[in-house]
OpenMM code with the backbone's topology and positions (N, CA, C; nanometers):
from openmm import Vec3, app, unit

residues = "MET SER ILE ARG ILE GLY ASP THR ALA PRO ASN PHE LYS ALA LYS THR SER ILE GLY ASP ILE ASP PHE TYR GLU PHE LEU GLY ASP SER TRP GLY VAL ILE PHE SER HIS PRO ALA ASP TYR THR PRO VAL CYS THR THR GLU LEU GLY ARG THR ALA SER LEU LYS GLY GLU PHE GLU LYS ARG ASP VAL LYS VAL ILE ALA LEU SER VAL ASP SER PHE PRO ILE ILE ALA ASP GLU ASP LYS LYS ILE ALA ASP LEU TYR ASP MET ILE HIS PRO ASN ALA SER GLU THR LEU THR VAL ARG SER LEU PHE VAL ILE SER PRO ASP LYS LYS VAL LYS LEU MET LEU THR TYR PRO ALA SER THR GLY ARG ASN PHE THR GLU VAL LEU ARG VAL ILE ASP SER LEU GLN LEU THR ALA LYS TYR SER VAL ALA THR PRO ALA ASP TRP GLU ASP GLY ASP ASP VAL VAL VAL MET ASN SER ILE LYS THR GLU ASP ILE PRO ALA LYS PHE PRO LYS GLY HIS GLN VAL ILE LYS PRO TYR LEU ARG THR THR".split()
positions = [
    Vec3(5.6392, 9.2050, 8.4345),
    Vec3(5.6705, 9.3291, 8.3665),
    Vec3(5.8171, 9.3273, 8.3256),
    Vec3(5.8441, 9.3494, 8.1998),
    Vec3(5.9812, 9.3552, 8.1521),
    Vec3(6.0268, 9.4994, 8.1430),
    Vec3(6.1518, 9.5212, 8.1768),
    Vec3(6.2139, 9.6524, 8.1631),
    Vec3(6.3017, 9.6475, 8.0400),
    Vec3(6.3014, 9.7563, 7.9654),
    Vec3(6.3840, 9.7643, 7.8449),
    Vec3(6.4711, 9.8885, 7.8511),
    Vec3(6.5762, 9.8889, 7.7724),
    Vec3(6.6622, 10.0064, 7.7624),
    Vec3(6.5771, 10.1245, 7.7174),
    Vec3(6.5931, 10.2370, 7.7855),
    Vec3(6.5156, 10.3570, 7.7563),
    Vec3(6.3947, 10.3741, 7.8454),
    Vec3(6.3524, 10.2664, 7.9137),
    Vec3(6.2403, 10.2765, 8.0078),
    Vec3(6.2830, 10.3562, 8.1309),
    Vec3(6.1855, 10.4132, 8.1972),
    Vec3(6.2119, 10.4748, 8.3262),
    Vec3(6.2320, 10.3631, 8.4279),
    Vec3(6.3400, 10.3698, 8.5024),
    Vec3(6.3679, 10.2693, 8.6047),
    Vec3(6.2611, 10.2788, 8.7133),
    Vec3(6.2038, 10.1678, 8.7547),
    Vec3(6.1028, 10.1731, 8.8604),
    Vec3(6.1617, 10.2237, 8.9926),
    Vec3(6.0874, 10.3086, 9.0586),
    Vec3(6.1266, 10.3546, 9.1904),
    Vec3(6.0758, 10.2549, 9.2939),
    Vec3(6.1376, 10.2533, 9.4097),
    Vec3(6.0923, 10.1667, 9.5181),
    Vec3(6.1462, 10.2206, 9.6500),
    Vec3(6.0840, 10.1767, 9.7574),
    Vec3(6.1335, 10.2031, 9.8926),
    Vec3(6.1762, 10.0692, 9.9489),
    Vec3(6.2878, 10.0691, 10.0244),
    Vec3(6.3382, 9.9419, 10.0758),
    Vec3(6.4228, 9.9624, 10.2003),
    Vec3(6.4322, 9.8564, 10.2779),
    Vec3(6.5249, 9.8520, 10.3902),
    Vec3(6.6594, 9.8085, 10.3335),
    Vec3(6.7652, 9.8787, 10.3739),
    Vec3(6.8987, 9.8456, 10.3247),
    Vec3(6.9973, 9.8457, 10.4404),
    Vec3(7.1189, 9.8072, 10.4105),
    Vec3(7.2226, 9.8071, 10.5126),
    Vec3(7.2656, 9.9490, 10.5503),
    Vec3(7.2172, 10.0493, 10.4763),
    Vec3(7.2435, 10.1897, 10.5121),
    Vec3(7.1165, 10.2586, 10.5611),
    Vec3(7.0135, 10.1805, 10.5898),
    Vec3(6.8870, 10.2351, 10.6385),
    Vec3(6.7787, 10.2288, 10.5319),
    Vec3(6.6625, 10.2834, 10.5631),
    Vec3(6.5515, 10.2866, 10.4680),
    Vec3(6.5841, 10.3859, 10.3575),
    Vec3(6.5550, 10.3469, 10.2327),
    Vec3(6.5793, 10.4372, 10.1205),
    Vec3(6.4584, 10.4443, 10.0292),
    Vec3(6.4482, 10.5548, 9.9589),
    Vec3(6.3667, 10.5706, 9.8388),
    Vec3(6.4699, 10.5686, 9.7276),
    Vec3(6.4578, 10.4787, 9.6320),
    Vec3(6.5613, 10.4589, 9.5305),
    Vec3(6.5944, 10.5874, 9.4561),
    Vec3(6.4923, 10.6607, 9.4115),
    Vec3(6.5179, 10.7854, 9.3387),
    Vec3(6.5914, 10.8867, 9.4261),
    Vec3(6.5528, 10.8968, 9.5527),
    Vec3(6.6222, 10.9897, 9.6432),
    Vec3(6.7656, 10.9442, 9.6662),
    Vec3(6.7880, 10.8144, 9.6766),
    Vec3(6.9222, 10.7593, 9.6929),
    Vec3(7.0102, 10.7992, 9.5748),
    Vec3(6.9556, 10.7878, 9.4533),
    Vec3(7.0333, 10.8227, 9.3342),
    Vec3(7.0552, 10.9728, 9.3215),
    Vec3(6.9543, 11.0516, 9.3576),
    Vec3(6.9662, 11.1958, 9.3396),
    Vec3(6.9912, 11.2276, 9.1927),
    Vec3(7.0928, 11.3103, 9.1640),
    Vec3(7.1282, 11.3457, 9.0267),
    Vec3(7.2440, 11.2626, 8.9735),
    Vec3(7.2764, 11.1546, 9.0413),
    Vec3(7.3880, 11.0687, 9.0015),
    Vec3(7.3417, 10.9592, 8.9061),
    Vec3(7.4388, 10.8967, 8.8409),
    Vec3(7.4148, 10.7726, 8.7691),
    Vec3(7.4003, 10.6638, 8.8747),
    Vec3(7.3394, 10.5519, 8.8384),
    Vec3(7.3226, 10.4441, 8.9345),
    Vec3(7.3441, 10.3082, 8.8730),
    Vec3(7.3858, 10.2149, 8.9574),
    Vec3(7.3942, 10.0736, 8.9208),
    Vec3(7.3202, 9.9972, 9.0290),
    Vec3(7.2257, 9.9152, 8.9874),
    Vec3(7.1594, 9.8230, 9.0795),
    Vec3(7.1822, 9.6833, 9.0238),
    Vec3(7.2277, 9.5935, 9.1107),
    Vec3(7.2504, 9.4565, 9.0650),
    Vec3(7.2034, 9.3583, 9.1697),
    Vec3(7.1612, 9.2412, 9.1231),
    Vec3(7.1005, 9.1427, 9.2115),
    Vec3(7.1961, 9.0285, 9.2406),
    Vec3(7.1722, 8.9672, 9.3575),
    Vec3(7.2456, 8.8479, 9.3991),
    Vec3(7.1480, 8.7331, 9.4130),
    Vec3(7.1871, 8.6144, 9.3680),
    Vec3(7.0977, 8.4999, 9.3847),
    Vec3(7.0621, 8.4723, 9.5299),
    Vec3(7.1553, 8.4892, 9.6207),
    Vec3(7.1271, 8.4660, 9.7634),
    Vec3(7.2452, 8.5160, 9.8456),
    Vec3(7.2224, 8.5323, 9.9746),
    Vec3(7.3289, 8.5750, 10.0651),
    Vec3(7.4284, 8.4622, 10.0900),
    Vec3(7.5494, 8.5038, 10.1209),
    Vec3(7.6545, 8.4126, 10.1644),
    Vec3(7.6855, 8.3032, 10.0632),
    Vec3(7.6782, 8.3370, 9.9359),
    Vec3(7.7194, 8.2422, 9.8330),
    Vec3(7.8566, 8.2870, 9.7826),
    Vec3(7.9385, 8.1937, 9.7381),
    Vec3(8.0761, 8.2280, 9.7031),
    Vec3(8.0890, 8.3329, 9.5919),
    Vec3(8.0126, 8.3195, 9.4855),
    Vec3(8.0239, 8.4138, 9.3743),
    Vec3(7.9761, 8.5530, 9.4171),
    Vec3(7.8676, 8.5582, 9.4945),
    Vec3(7.8181, 8.6871, 9.5451),
    Vec3(7.9241, 8.7566, 9.6289),
    Vec3(7.9929, 8.6795, 9.7096),
    Vec3(8.0975, 8.7361, 9.7946),
    Vec3(8.2064, 8.7997, 9.7101),
    Vec3(8.2459, 8.7336, 9.6013),
    Vec3(8.3506, 8.7909, 9.5147),
    Vec3(8.3010, 8.9171, 9.4461),
    Vec3(8.1732, 8.9199, 9.4093),
    Vec3(8.1189, 9.0383, 9.3421),
    Vec3(8.1102, 9.1571, 9.4374),
    Vec3(8.0639, 9.1347, 9.5590),
    Vec3(8.0582, 9.2434, 9.6561),
    Vec3(8.1985, 9.2953, 9.6866),
    Vec3(8.2937, 9.2044, 9.6984),
    Vec3(8.4318, 9.2451, 9.7223),
    Vec3(8.4880, 9.3261, 9.6071),
    Vec3(8.4610, 9.2831, 9.4851),
    Vec3(8.5105, 9.3552, 9.3675),
    Vec3(8.4457, 9.4930, 9.3575),
    Vec3(8.3170, 9.5001, 9.3826),
    Vec3(8.2481, 9.6290, 9.3793),
    Vec3(8.3072, 9.7229, 9.4844),
    Vec3(8.3315, 9.6710, 9.6033),
    Vec3(8.3915, 9.7531, 9.7096),
    Vec3(8.5303, 9.8011, 9.6688),
    Vec3(8.6078, 9.7153, 9.6042),
    Vec3(8.7427, 9.7558, 9.5632),
    Vec3(8.7401, 9.8614, 9.4529),
    Vec3(8.6299, 9.8696, 9.3794),
    Vec3(8.6150, 9.9680, 9.2717),
    Vec3(8.5377, 10.0926, 9.3166),
    Vec3(8.5119, 10.1052, 9.4453),
    Vec3(8.4331, 10.2165, 9.4981),
    Vec3(8.4831, 10.3510, 9.4444),
    Vec3(8.6123, 10.3739, 9.4470),
    Vec3(8.6694, 10.4992, 9.3976),
    Vec3(8.6440, 10.5213, 9.2502),
    Vec3(8.6465, 10.4148, 9.1718),
    Vec3(8.6205, 10.4257, 9.0274),
    Vec3(8.4752, 10.4654, 9.0017),
    Vec3(8.3829, 10.4073, 9.0784),
    Vec3(8.2427, 10.4443, 9.0638),
    Vec3(8.2215, 10.5892, 9.1083),
    Vec3(8.2822, 10.6279, 9.2200),
    Vec3(8.2685, 10.7650, 9.2697),
    Vec3(8.3233, 10.8658, 9.1697),
    Vec3(8.4354, 10.8338, 9.1056),
    Vec3(8.4969, 10.9214, 9.0059),
    Vec3(8.3993, 10.9495, 8.8902),
    Vec3(8.3119, 10.8548, 8.8631),
    Vec3(8.2153, 10.8669, 8.7541),
    Vec3(8.0787, 10.9161, 8.8044),
    Vec3(8.0693, 10.9514, 8.9328),
    Vec3(7.9446, 10.9938, 8.9961),
    Vec3(7.8356, 10.8866, 8.9816),
    Vec3(7.8739, 10.7632, 9.0148),
    Vec3(7.7827, 10.6490, 9.0061),
    Vec3(7.7612, 10.5932, 9.1465),
    Vec3(7.6354, 10.5799, 9.1851),
    Vec3(7.6001, 10.5168, 9.3127),
    Vec3(7.5623, 10.3719, 9.2843),
    Vec3(7.6228, 10.2809, 9.3580),
    Vec3(7.6029, 10.1380, 9.3361),
    Vec3(7.5282, 10.0794, 9.4544),
    Vec3(7.4298, 9.9956, 9.4236),
    Vec3(7.3556, 9.9264, 9.5290),
    Vec3(7.3194, 9.7868, 9.4783),
    Vec3(7.3278, 9.6914, 9.5691),
    Vec3(7.2960, 9.5525, 9.5346),
    Vec3(7.1652, 9.5122, 9.5994),
    Vec3(7.1024, 9.4106, 9.5445),
    Vec3(6.9754, 9.3602, 9.5948),
    Vec3(6.9905, 9.2121, 9.6240),
    Vec3(6.9399, 9.1708, 9.7388),
    Vec3(6.9429, 9.0306, 9.7761),
    Vec3(6.8021, 8.9856, 9.8097),
    Vec3(6.7649, 8.8688, 9.7611),
    Vec3(6.6322, 8.8173, 9.7945),
    Vec3(6.6286, 8.7601, 9.9356),
    Vec3(6.7438, 8.7601, 10.0023),
    Vec3(6.7486, 8.7247, 10.1432),
    Vec3(6.7417, 8.8542, 10.2240),
    Vec3(6.7508, 8.8425, 10.3558),
    Vec3(6.7355, 8.9609, 10.4409),
    Vec3(6.8636, 9.0404, 10.4599),
    Vec3(6.9746, 8.9929, 10.4080),
    Vec3(7.1032, 9.0612, 10.4264),
    Vec3(7.1893, 9.0262, 10.3088),
    Vec3(7.2693, 9.1100, 10.2544),
    Vec3(7.3038, 9.2490, 10.2851),
    Vec3(7.2406, 9.3455, 10.1860),
    Vec3(7.2743, 9.4671, 10.1915),
    Vec3(7.2439, 9.5744, 10.0986),
    Vec3(7.0934, 9.6008, 10.0951),
    Vec3(7.0226, 9.5749, 9.9859),
    Vec3(6.8770, 9.5906, 9.9828),
    Vec3(6.8158, 9.4571, 10.0225),
    Vec3(6.7397, 9.4576, 10.1280),
    Vec3(6.6708, 9.3355, 10.1693),
    Vec3(6.5398, 9.3266, 10.0915),
    Vec3(6.5200, 9.2184, 10.0197),
    Vec3(6.4016, 9.2011, 9.9350),
    Vec3(6.3406, 9.0637, 9.9607),
    Vec3(6.3134, 9.0344, 10.0877),
    Vec3(6.2641, 8.9019, 10.1246),
    Vec3(6.1349, 8.8646, 10.0546),
    Vec3(6.0485, 8.9623, 10.0291),
    Vec3(5.9217, 8.9316, 9.9623),
    Vec3(5.9336, 8.9358, 9.8095),
    Vec3(6.0533, 8.9644, 9.7603),
    Vec3(6.0859, 8.9628, 9.6170),
    Vec3(6.0109, 9.0683, 9.5347),
    Vec3(5.9575, 9.1712, 9.6000),
    Vec3(5.8841, 9.2751, 9.5267),
    Vec3(5.9747, 9.3510, 9.4301),
    Vec3(6.0955, 9.3869, 9.4752),
    Vec3(6.1863, 9.4618, 9.3890),
    Vec3(6.2429, 9.3708, 9.2800),
    Vec3(6.2759, 9.2480, 9.3167),
    Vec3(6.3245, 9.1519, 9.2167),
    Vec3(6.2205, 9.1324, 9.1067),
    Vec3(6.0937, 9.1273, 9.1440),
    Vec3(5.9869, 9.1149, 9.0443),
    Vec3(5.9716, 9.2440, 8.9636),
    Vec3(5.9819, 9.3578, 9.0307),
    Vec3(5.9695, 9.4878, 8.9649),
    Vec3(6.0735, 9.5029, 8.8544),
    Vec3(6.1948, 9.4527, 8.8799),
    Vec3(6.3039, 9.4603, 8.7836),
    Vec3(6.3213, 9.3313, 8.7035),
    Vec3(6.2270, 9.2382, 8.7153),
    Vec3(6.2286, 9.1125, 8.6395),
    Vec3(6.3599, 9.0366, 8.6568),
    Vec3(6.4039, 9.0225, 8.7830),
    Vec3(6.5314, 8.9587, 8.8128),
    Vec3(6.5198, 8.8101, 8.8431),
    Vec3(6.3981, 8.7583, 8.8520),
    Vec3(6.3813, 8.6149, 8.8743),
    Vec3(6.3320, 8.5537, 8.7440),
    Vec3(6.4117, 8.4637, 8.6911),
    Vec3(6.3773, 8.3980, 8.5653),
    Vec3(6.3356, 8.2548, 8.5967),
    Vec3(6.2077, 8.2226, 8.5844),
    Vec3(6.1574, 8.0910, 8.6249),
    Vec3(6.2304, 7.9736, 8.5610),
    Vec3(6.2818, 7.9906, 8.4392),
    Vec3(6.3538, 7.8798, 8.3772),
    Vec3(6.4893, 7.8559, 8.4426),
    Vec3(6.5407, 7.9580, 8.5131),
    Vec3(6.6673, 7.9436, 8.5851),
    Vec3(6.6419, 7.8996, 8.7292),
    Vec3(6.5447, 7.9636, 8.7954),
    Vec3(6.5105, 7.9309, 8.9340),
    Vec3(6.3806, 8.0008, 8.9701),
    Vec3(6.2999, 7.9358, 9.0501),
    Vec3(6.1748, 7.9964, 9.0960),
    Vec3(6.1972, 8.0928, 9.2121),
    Vec3(6.3119, 8.0791, 9.2792),
    Vec3(6.3322, 8.1562, 9.4023),
    Vec3(6.4555, 8.2457, 9.4005),
    Vec3(6.5525, 8.2179, 9.3164),
    Vec3(6.6757, 8.2950, 9.3152),
    Vec3(6.6776, 8.3928, 9.1984),
    Vec3(6.7353, 8.5099, 9.2226),
    Vec3(6.7527, 8.6026, 9.1118),
    Vec3(6.8673, 8.5538, 9.0240),
    Vec3(6.8603, 8.5870, 8.8968),
    Vec3(6.9768, 8.5711, 8.8117),
    Vec3(7.0654, 8.6918, 8.8410),
    Vec3(7.1839, 8.6968, 8.7846),
    Vec3(7.2737, 8.8093, 8.8097),
    Vec3(7.2399, 8.9239, 8.7143),
    Vec3(7.1342, 8.9964, 8.7470),
    Vec3(7.0914, 9.1108, 8.6666),
    Vec3(7.1643, 9.2359, 8.7125),
    Vec3(7.1923, 9.3237, 8.6169),
    Vec3(7.2556, 9.4514, 8.6481),
    Vec3(7.1954, 9.5566, 8.5575),
    Vec3(7.1635, 9.6719, 8.6160),
    Vec3(7.1059, 9.7835, 8.5422),
    Vec3(7.1893, 9.9078, 8.5677),
    Vec3(7.2190, 9.9814, 8.4608),
    Vec3(7.2802, 10.1136, 8.4747),
    Vec3(7.1697, 10.2141, 8.4461),
    Vec3(7.1577, 10.3116, 8.5359),
    Vec3(7.0491, 10.4092, 8.5288),
    Vec3(7.1107, 10.5489, 8.5228),
    Vec3(7.0638, 10.6301, 8.4289),
    Vec3(7.1154, 10.7656, 8.4109),
    Vec3(7.0495, 10.8606, 8.5112),
    Vec3(7.1040, 10.9823, 8.5248),
    Vec3(7.0461, 11.0776, 8.6203),
    Vec3(6.8982, 11.1099, 8.5954),
    Vec3(6.8513, 11.0951, 8.4706),
    Vec3(6.7092, 11.1188, 8.4432),
    Vec3(6.6243, 10.9946, 8.4700),
    Vec3(6.6847, 10.8944, 8.5357),
    Vec3(6.6181, 10.7703, 8.5814),
    Vec3(6.5798, 10.6771, 8.4667),
    Vec3(6.6495, 10.6895, 8.3531),
    Vec3(6.6267, 10.5990, 8.2408),
    Vec3(6.7245, 10.4820, 8.2469),
    Vec3(6.6763, 10.3632, 8.2101),
    Vec3(6.7613, 10.2448, 8.2034),
    Vec3(6.8480, 10.2562, 8.0787),
    Vec3(6.9795, 10.2549, 8.0984),
    Vec3(7.0735, 10.2702, 7.9872),
    Vec3(7.1452, 10.1410, 7.9511),
    Vec3(7.1492, 10.0463, 8.0456),
    Vec3(7.2163, 9.9186, 8.0205),
    Vec3(7.1503, 9.8127, 8.1053),
    Vec3(7.1388, 9.6937, 8.0485),
    Vec3(7.0901, 9.5769, 8.1216),
    Vec3(7.1830, 9.4611, 8.0884),
    Vec3(7.2339, 9.3952, 8.1904),
    Vec3(7.3156, 9.2749, 8.1725),
    Vec3(7.2548, 9.1647, 8.2570),
    Vec3(7.2493, 9.0448, 8.2044),
    Vec3(7.1989, 8.9317, 8.2809),
    Vec3(7.2938, 8.8143, 8.2628),
    Vec3(7.3450, 8.7670, 8.3744),
    Vec3(7.4333, 8.6518, 8.3778),
    Vec3(7.3605, 8.5389, 8.4499),
    Vec3(7.3966, 8.4139, 8.4221),
    Vec3(7.3399, 8.3059, 8.5031),
    Vec3(7.3962, 8.3137, 8.6443),
    Vec3(7.3286, 8.2534, 8.7387),
    Vec3(7.3707, 8.2576, 8.8787),
    Vec3(7.5114, 8.2010, 8.8980),
    Vec3(7.5535, 8.1120, 8.8096),
    Vec3(7.6835, 8.0458, 8.8246),
    Vec3(7.8020, 8.1301, 8.7748),
    Vec3(7.7754, 8.2445, 8.7113),
    Vec3(7.8829, 8.3231, 8.6503),
    Vec3(7.8889, 8.4626, 8.7104),
    Vec3(8.0051, 8.4980, 8.7639),
    Vec3(8.0251, 8.6305, 8.8200),
    Vec3(8.0368, 8.7358, 8.7115),
    Vec3(7.9942, 8.8556, 8.7427),
    Vec3(7.9962, 8.9660, 8.6474),
    Vec3(8.1360, 9.0255, 8.6325),
    Vec3(8.1586, 9.0909, 8.5184),
    Vec3(8.2843, 9.1596, 8.4910),
    Vec3(8.2628, 9.3080, 8.5189),
    Vec3(8.3032, 9.3548, 8.6358),
    Vec3(8.2796, 9.4937, 8.6738),
    Vec3(8.3715, 9.5906, 8.6014),
    Vec3(8.4827, 9.5434, 8.5472),
    Vec3(8.5654, 9.6285, 8.4616),
    Vec3(8.4867, 9.6633, 8.3358),
    Vec3(8.4126, 9.5686, 8.2824),
    Vec3(8.3271, 9.5935, 8.1661),
    Vec3(8.2151, 9.6901, 8.2021),
    Vec3(8.1591, 9.6760, 8.3212),
    Vec3(8.0532, 9.7676, 8.3646),
    Vec3(8.1073, 9.9113, 8.3663),
    Vec3(8.2274, 9.9306, 8.4198),
    Vec3(8.2878, 10.0643, 8.4213),
    Vec3(8.3135, 10.1151, 8.2794),
    Vec3(8.3597, 10.0259, 8.1892),
    Vec3(8.3843, 10.0645, 8.0501),
    Vec3(8.2555, 10.1128, 7.9842),
    Vec3(8.1465, 10.0416, 8.0087),
    Vec3(8.0182, 10.0797, 7.9503),
    Vec3(7.9688, 10.2117, 8.0100),
    Vec3(7.9883, 10.2311, 8.1392),
    Vec3(7.9495, 10.3582, 8.2010),
    Vec3(8.0290, 10.4730, 8.1381),
    Vec3(8.1587, 10.4522, 8.1157),
    Vec3(8.2390, 10.5544, 8.0468),
    Vec3(8.1792, 10.5862, 7.9102),
    Vec3(8.1418, 10.4839, 7.8363),
    Vec3(8.0819, 10.5026, 7.7043),
    Vec3(7.9486, 10.5758, 7.7146),
    Vec3(7.8639, 10.5322, 7.8070),
    Vec3(7.7321, 10.5949, 7.8221),
    Vec3(7.7441, 10.7424, 7.8585),
    Vec3(7.8358, 10.7740, 7.9485),
    Vec3(7.8529, 10.9130, 7.9893),
    Vec3(7.9108, 10.9975, 7.8753),
    Vec3(8.0036, 10.9417, 7.8002),
    Vec3(8.0622, 11.0129, 7.6863),
    Vec3(7.9581, 11.0370, 7.5771),
    Vec3(7.8834, 10.9330, 7.5426),
    Vec3(7.7864, 10.9457, 7.4334),
    Vec3(7.6666, 11.0310, 7.4731),
    Vec3(7.6399, 11.0425, 7.6027),
    Vec3(7.5318, 11.1300, 7.6491),
    Vec3(7.5707, 11.2774, 7.6331),
    Vec3(7.6988, 11.3041, 7.6334),
    Vec3(7.7496, 11.4414, 7.6303),
    Vec3(7.7800, 11.4911, 7.4892),
    Vec3(7.8213, 11.4013, 7.4024),
    Vec3(7.8655, 11.4377, 7.2670),
    Vec3(7.7893, 11.3556, 7.1628),
    Vec3(7.7941, 11.3977, 7.0396),
    Vec3(7.7255, 11.3267, 6.9302),
    Vec3(7.8162, 11.2173, 6.8747),
    Vec3(7.8484, 11.1214, 6.9603),
    Vec3(7.9381, 11.0130, 6.9222),
    Vec3(7.8820, 10.8794, 6.9700),
    Vec3(7.9403, 10.7735, 6.9167),
    Vec3(7.9133, 10.6371, 6.9602),
    Vec3(8.0490, 10.5707, 6.9797),
    Vec3(8.0526, 10.4618, 7.0545),
    Vec3(8.1800, 10.3937, 7.0764),
    Vec3(8.1812, 10.2613, 7.0000),
    Vec3(8.2919, 10.2345, 6.9296),
    Vec3(8.3004, 10.1110, 6.8515),
    Vec3(8.3304, 9.9882, 6.9379),
    Vec3(8.3330, 9.8745, 6.8749),
    Vec3(8.3638, 9.7488, 6.9441),
    Vec3(8.4972, 9.7603, 7.0178),
    Vec3(8.5007, 9.7073, 7.1372),
    Vec3(8.6203, 9.7020, 7.2212),
    Vec3(8.6748, 9.8393, 7.2594),
    Vec3(8.5953, 9.9443, 7.2440),
    Vec3(8.6381, 10.0797, 7.2792),
    Vec3(8.6752, 10.0866, 7.4266),
    Vec3(8.7786, 10.1640, 7.4557),
    Vec3(8.8163, 10.1958, 7.5926),
    Vec3(8.8400, 10.3454, 7.6003),
    Vec3(8.8251, 10.4003, 7.7203),
    Vec3(8.8414, 10.5431, 7.7416),
    Vec3(8.9724, 10.5919, 7.6802),
    Vec3(8.9631, 10.6944, 7.5969),
    Vec3(9.0806, 10.7491, 7.5286),
    Vec3(9.0919, 10.7057, 7.3837),
    Vec3(9.0230, 10.5976, 7.3453),
    Vec3(9.0251, 10.5519, 7.2061),
    Vec3(8.9397, 10.6436, 7.1190),
    Vec3(8.9602, 10.6337, 6.9869),
    Vec3(8.8756, 10.7077, 6.8935),
    Vec3(8.7307, 10.6640, 6.9076),
    Vec3(8.6418, 10.7574, 6.8754),
    Vec3(8.4983, 10.7299, 6.8781),
    Vec3(8.4403, 10.7559, 6.7403),
    Vec3(8.3200, 10.7076, 6.7189),
    Vec3(8.2498, 10.7237, 6.5921),
    Vec3(8.1639, 10.8488, 6.5991),
    Vec3(8.1752, 10.9325, 6.4962),
    Vec3(8.0919, 11.0522, 6.4866),
    Vec3(7.9549, 11.0089, 6.4344),
    Vec3(7.8503, 11.0530, 6.5025),
    Vec3(7.7147, 11.0137, 6.4623),
    Vec3(7.6832, 11.0634, 6.3217),
    Vec3(7.6052, 10.9851, 6.2498),
    Vec3(7.5681, 11.0215, 6.1127),
    Vec3(7.4802, 11.1454, 6.1055),
    Vec3(7.4245, 11.1872, 6.2175),
    Vec3(7.3426, 11.3079, 6.2190),
    Vec3(7.4276, 11.4350, 6.1995),
    Vec3(7.5581, 11.4224, 6.2139),
    Vec3(7.6493, 11.5352, 6.1920),
    Vec3(7.7037, 11.5258, 6.0501),
    Vec3(7.6876, 11.6336, 5.9739),
    Vec3(7.7398, 11.6369, 5.8366),
    Vec3(7.8923, 11.6367, 5.8411),
    Vec3(7.9535, 11.5695, 5.7458),
    Vec3(8.0989, 11.5603, 5.7414),
    Vec3(8.1635, 11.6988, 5.7420),
    Vec3(8.1052, 11.7933, 5.6701),
    Vec3(8.1630, 11.9280, 5.6648),
    Vec3(8.1524, 12.0016, 5.7993),
    Vec3(8.0654, 11.9557, 5.8886),
    Vec3(8.0504, 12.0188, 6.0199),
    Vec3(8.1403, 11.9561, 6.1277),
    Vec3(8.2041, 11.8448, 6.0956),
    Vec3(8.2861, 11.7738, 6.1948),
    Vec3(8.4024, 11.8591, 6.2462),
    Vec3(8.4808, 11.9284, 6.1600),
    Vec3(8.5953, 12.0036, 6.2136),
    Vec3(8.5573, 12.1075, 6.3198),
    Vec3(8.4448, 12.1734, 6.3038),
    Vec3(8.4028, 12.2733, 6.4026),
    Vec3(8.3617, 12.2072, 6.5339),
    Vec3(8.2975, 12.0913, 6.5240),
    Vec3(8.2490, 12.0226, 6.6444),
    Vec3(8.3606, 11.9439, 6.7136),
    Vec3(8.4525, 11.8910, 6.6352),
    Vec3(8.5625, 11.8098, 6.6874),
    Vec3(8.6953, 11.8627, 6.6344),
    Vec3(8.7458, 11.9731, 6.6903),
    Vec3(8.8651, 12.0398, 6.6376),
    Vec3(8.9955, 11.9605, 6.6522),
    Vec3(8.9971, 11.8548, 6.7306),
    Vec3(9.1199, 11.7751, 6.7446),
    Vec3(9.1456, 11.6869, 6.6231),
    Vec3(9.0512, 11.6841, 6.5304),
    Vec3(9.0699, 11.6066, 6.4077),
    Vec3(8.9700, 11.4934, 6.3939),
    Vec3(8.9611, 11.4436, 6.2721),
    Vec3(8.8730, 11.3311, 6.2437),
    Vec3(8.9264, 11.2553, 6.1236),
    Vec3(8.8701, 11.1385, 6.1011),
    Vec3(8.9080, 11.0559, 5.9871),
    Vec3(8.7808, 11.0014, 5.9245),
    Vec3(8.7731, 11.0076, 5.7915),
    Vec3(8.6603, 10.9493, 5.7191),
    Vec3(8.7065, 10.8135, 5.6669),
    Vec3(8.6551, 10.7079, 5.7245),
    Vec3(8.6910, 10.5725, 5.6839),
    Vec3(8.5987, 10.5280, 5.5706),
    Vec3(8.4726, 10.5533, 5.5854),
    Vec3(8.3666, 10.5325, 5.4847),
    Vec3(8.2720, 10.6503, 5.5028),
    Vec3(8.1895, 10.6820, 5.4044),
    Vec3(8.0974, 10.7951, 5.4228),
    Vec3(8.0106, 10.7817, 5.5487),
    Vec3(7.9802, 10.6617, 5.5883),
    Vec3(7.8983, 10.6384, 5.7063),
    Vec3(7.9798, 10.6100, 5.8322),
    Vec3(8.1121, 10.6033, 5.8203),
    Vec3(8.1995, 10.5722, 5.9340),
    Vec3(8.3096, 10.6766, 5.9439),
    Vec3(8.2855, 10.7735, 6.0343),
    Vec3(8.3818, 10.8804, 6.0576),
    Vec3(8.4221, 10.8741, 6.2051),
    Vec3(8.5500, 10.8884, 6.2326),
    Vec3(8.5966, 10.8786, 6.3704),
    Vec3(8.6659, 11.0084, 6.4142),
    Vec3(8.6705, 11.0267, 6.5444),
    Vec3(8.7434, 11.1392, 6.6020),
    Vec3(8.8077, 11.0952, 6.7312),
] * unit.nanometer
topology = app.Topology()
chain = topology.addChain("A")
for resn in residues:
    res = topology.addResidue(resn, chain)
    for name in ("N", "CA", "C"):
        topology.addAtom(name, app.Element.getBySymbol(name[0]), res)
């Protein structure tokens, strides 16, 4: 089963390092990040867990709950039978029959998949990019905007084409710029 952006994230129950959880109950009304590790006690996994821990405050500031999945029995979500890894399509047979690739999903409070990233097992993820995308997702969920290439929090955003140019000043009183009829920024 493949998961796509916009799909409802599958719910599951699992044993974790914080006790038994129901994934939806764990998330509550928060945003969520679930990411997989190829195996326990591997060097790249260790750096990723450390980086995630160091960014704990940044995730909390954005009301994002982060949880990792391991196909071994430790740490975080124990998935020894690979049921959750299969549910989220985290094992790619062309990469490995037994190890997850480095999959990451961002899930909105309504339990929809908003982002999917997949790295090979040999490459660690960029969690600064994950935070940047979460900032974009949260901003675009709230306003009728999109974020351009290389956007960072505080940069101009693109006004959606569903908003008429004459309606932009009322919706975005701080100003806007018409670059092309189809490209307006604020």
